[in-house]
C-alpha positions as CSV (number, residue, x, y, z in Angstrom):
1,M,145.4,93.7,65.4
2,R,143.4,95.4,68.1
3,H,139.6,95.9,67.9
4,I,138.6,99.0,69.1
5,T,135.0,99.4,70.3
6,S,133.4,102.9,70.9
7,R,131.5,103.4,74.1
8,R,128.5,103.9,72.2
9,G,128.7,100.5,70.8
10,R,129.4,98.7,74.1
11,T,126.4,100.7,75.7
12,A,124.0,99.6,72.8
13,A,125.1,96.1,73.2
14,G,124.5,96.0,76.7
15,A,121.2,97.7,76.5
16,A,120.3,95.0,73.7
17,A,121.5,92.0,76.0
18,L,119.4,93.6,78.8
19,G,116.5,93.9,76.7
20,A,116.8,90.5,75.6
21,A,116.9,89.1,79.3
22,A,114.0,91.2,80.4
23,L,112.0,90.0,77.4
24,L,112.9,86.2,78.2
25,A,111.7,86.8,81.9
26,A,108.3,88.3,80.7
27,A,108.1,85.3,78.4
28,V,108.7,82.9,81.0
29,T,106.6,84.7,83.2
30,L,103.6,84.8,80.7
31,A,103.8,80.9,79.7
32,Q,102.9,80.2,83.4
33,P,100.0,82.1,84.2
34,A,98.4,79.6,86.0
35,A,101.5,78.9,88.4
36,A,99.8,81.7,90.8
37,L,96.6,79.6,91.3
38,P,96.0,76.9,93.7
39,A,96.5,73.3,92.3
40,A,92.7,72.7,92.4
41,Q,91.9,75.6,90.6
42,A,94.6,74.9,87.5
43,G,96.1,72.4,85.6
44,C,97.2,70.6,82.2
45,N,97.1,67.2,80.9
46,L,99.9,66.6,78.4
47,G,98.3,63.2,77.2
48,S,96.3,62.9,74.0
49,F,93.3,60.9,73.1
50,G,91.3,60.6,69.9
51,F,87.3,60.0,69.9
52,D,84.6,60.0,67.4
53,S,80.7,61.5,67.8
54,S,79.6,58.0,69.0
55,L,81.3,58.8,72.5
56,G,79.4,61.7,73.4
57,W,80.3,64.3,76.2
58,L,84.2,63.7,77.0
59,A,85.9,65.1,80.0
60,L,88.2,67.6,78.6
61,T,90.5,68.2,81.8
62,A,89.9,67.3,85.3
63,P,87.6,69.3,87.5
64,R,88.7,72.5,88.9
65,T,87.5,73.5,92.2
66,I,87.0,77.5,93.6
67,T,85.8,78.8,96.9
68,V,84.1,82.0,97.3
69,S,83.1,83.8,100.1
70,S,80.0,85.7,98.6
71,A,77.6,84.9,95.1
72,Q,79.9,86.2,92.4
73,T,81.1,85.7,88.7
74,I,84.0,83.5,88.3
75,R,86.0,83.0,84.9
76,A,86.8,79.3,84.0
77,D,89.3,79.0,80.9
78,V,90.1,76.2,78.8
79,S,92.9,75.7,76.1
80,A,93.7,72.6,74.0
81,D,95.5,71.6,70.7
82,A,92.8,70.2,68.6
83,G,92.5,68.3,65.3
84,V,89.0,68.0,63.4
85,D,88.1,66.0,60.7
86,A,86.5,68.0,57.6
87,G,82.9,68.0,58.0
88,A,83.0,67.7,61.8
89,E,83.3,70.0,64.6
90,L,84.2,70.2,68.3
91,R,81.7,71.5,70.7
92,L,82.4,72.7,74.2
93,G,80.1,72.3,77.0
94,W,80.6,72.8,81.0
95,S,79.5,70.9,84.3
96,V,79.2,73.1,87.2
97,N,78.8,70.9,90.5
98,N,78.5,67.7,88.7
99,A,75.4,68.7,87.0
100,A,74.4,67.9,83.3
101,V,76.9,69.5,80.6
102,S,75.7,72.7,79.4
103,E,76.8,73.4,76.0
104,G,76.7,77.2,74.8
105,G,75.4,78.1,78.6
106,F,78.3,79.9,79.9
107,G,80.3,80.7,76.8
108,P,80.7,79.6,73.3
109,A,79.9,76.1,72.3
110,N,81.9,76.0,69.1
111,F,85.4,74.9,70.4
112,A,87.0,73.7,66.9
113,N,86.3,73.2,63.3
114,H,88.6,71.6,60.8
115,Q,92.0,73.1,59.8
116,E,95.0,71.7,57.9
117,F,96.6,71.3,60.9
118,F,96.3,70.8,64.4
119,E,95.6,74.3,66.1
120,T,95.4,75.6,69.8
121,R,91.8,76.6,70.6
122,S,91.0,78.7,73.7
123,T,87.9,80.2,75.2
124,F,86.7,81.1,78.5
125,A,83.3,80.8,80.5
126,V,81.6,83.2,82.6
127,I,79.5,81.4,85.4
128,N,77.6,83.1,88.4
129,V,78.1,80.8,91.6
130,A,77.0,81.0,94.9
131,A,78.9,81.4,98.0
132,G,80.8,78.3,99.0
133,T,82.6,75.8,96.9
134,T,82.3,75.3,93.4
135,T,83.5,72.5,91.0
136,V,83.6,73.2,87.0
137,Q,84.8,71.1,84.5
138,P,85.0,71.2,80.5
139,F,83.7,68.6,78.6
140,I,83.7,68.4,74.8
141,R,81.8,66.2,72.0
142,L,82.4,65.7,68.5
143,N,79.6,67.0,66.4
144,G,79.3,65.2,62.6
145,P,78.5,62.2,60.5
146,A,79.6,58.9,61.6
147,G,83.3,58.2,60.7
148,K,84.6,61.4,61.5
149,R,87.2,62.0,64.0
150,G,88.6,64.3,66.5
151,T,91.9,64.1,68.7
152,V,92.8,66.6,71.7
153,L,96.3,67.0,72.5
154,H,97.9,68.9,75.4
155,R,95.1,70.8,77.1
156,C,94.5,72.9,80.4
157,S,91.9,74.6,82.3
158,S,91.4,77.2,85.2
159,V,88.8,78.7,87.5
160,Q,89.3,82.1,89.1
161,N,87.4,84.9,90.2
């Protein structure tokens, strides 16, 4: 038995295949936005760690470095898969050029509250810098009573002007 397909059916199928390929290409491109940034400006860490409030500020990712030719505002991004016990929260702070961590000085400070499951958290900071090289590093701390814990899984950060 011979199957007959109309020209319209073949055209629609071809368009659907092209659309799917374009969608896949866009998804791959969007999943790797930091690829265009130099290695010092962006990176991820796929390891995980657990912590409690007694540990204070902990580096969330490695420092990121950017060099600018004039004073300007840069954007520092951070994202992480995080889990926090009920009754605790994960606070975010930034260190600029190895200075003390500033919580809420450059952007949001509440990075994660308790949820039933781990959840991806993302935010950014807006930081005014002078001409030259600036190093930016995100830090986290658990705010909560003794015995409460947090866990961070995959995490990424970047800086850009």
